[in-house]
N, C-alpha and C positions, 0 to 999 in steps of 0.2 A: 482460883480459877485461871484458866489459860485461854488465850485467843487462838481460834482456828478460823481461818478465812472462810467466809460463807456459812459458818455454823450458826445455829439458832441458840438462843439462851437456854442452857440446860444445866442448872446447878442444883445441888441439894445441900441441906444443912448437915454438918458433921459435928461430932463431939469435939470439945476443946482439946482433948488429948490427941486426937488425930490431927488437928490443926497444928498443934505443937510439933508433932513428928514431921509434918509436911514443911513447916518453917525450918526445922533443923536440916531436913534433906536439901533445902535450897540455901543453906548457909555456906558461905565460902569456907573452904578447908582451914584457912588461917584462923578463922574465928572459932572453929570447933574446939580448938585447944584452949580457948579462954575458959577459965574456971567458972565464970559467971554467965556463960551463954545460955544455959538451960534456964536459969532464974530470969534472965531478960526475956527470953521467948515465952516462958510461962506467964510472966507479967503481961506480955503483949496480948495473949489470948484469954487470960483468966476471966475477963468480964465481957468478952466479945461473942457475938453470934458468928459462927464460923461456917463457911461454905466452900465447896469444891465443885468443879465441873468445867464445862467449856462455855465460852461466850463468843459472840460474833463481833461485829464492829463496835467501835467506841460509842457512837450515838445511841444505839439500842441499849448497850450496857449501862450507860449513864442513866437512861430512863428507868431501867429495871432496878438499878441501885437506889434511885430516888424512891421508887415504889416500896422497896424493902424498908428504907428508912422511915417512910411515912406510916408503914404498918407498925412501927415501934411506938408511935405516939398514942 
């Protein structure tokens, strides 16, 4: 998810495969040549619930993330 000034919380859950591609897209070029980068990124998302979208300010975002985490319990 990325910050947009004045935006409202607007995220959606995405498949882990899409999250992997987004992480790779945001990986510095120097690391892309690392033979283990795909394995590292796959490991990072393999057991995660993944989301994308826009978020507003940090305070609201923190509250929403806490809500997401409490839904996991």
